[in-house]
C-alpha positions, 0 to 999 in steps of 0.5 A: 685516777690512773690514766694513759693518754696516747698522742702523735698518730696520723697519716704518713707516707711510706718511708716517713716517720712519726713519734708517738707519746704516751703520758701517764697520770695518777701513777709513775711510769718509772716503776712500770714496764711500759709497752706499745701494742698495735692492732690492725683491722681484722688482726689481733693486738700485737706487742710492738716495743717494751721498755722495762723499768729495771736496767732500761732493757727494751724489747721489740717485735721482729717486724719493727727492729731497726725502725722503731725506738721506745724511750721514756722520760720519767721526768715527764712521766711519758713514754715515746715510740719513734717510728722511722721508715714506716711501711704500709703494714704498720697501719694500726691503732697503737696502744700504750700499756703500763704493767706494774709487775704485780698484776696492775695494768693500765691501757690507753685508748689508742692513737691511729697510725695510717701509712698510705701513699 
């Protein structure tokens, strides 16, 4: 059964760092576009960072450019989100998504990131 499991969330002070992981089972991430989304309380889900399977192209929301880095380890079937210089407004539930480019989408259940002093 296809599944995505996020991990690595937690409580961190402003300016701190966290590294999220999204591990897939039942399919191979190497052929999927992998995306991190987040949803803060009372707000819509937004795209944070995307890694395309072709050409290793990446894309980021303007709000995280220069602070967040998406990467993938195909051997571990895992995608990561390195988050540096975290801000209060980065507080959200972070979700991992896999897109096959053919209409197949998988979602994880999310991992909570709280930035607070």
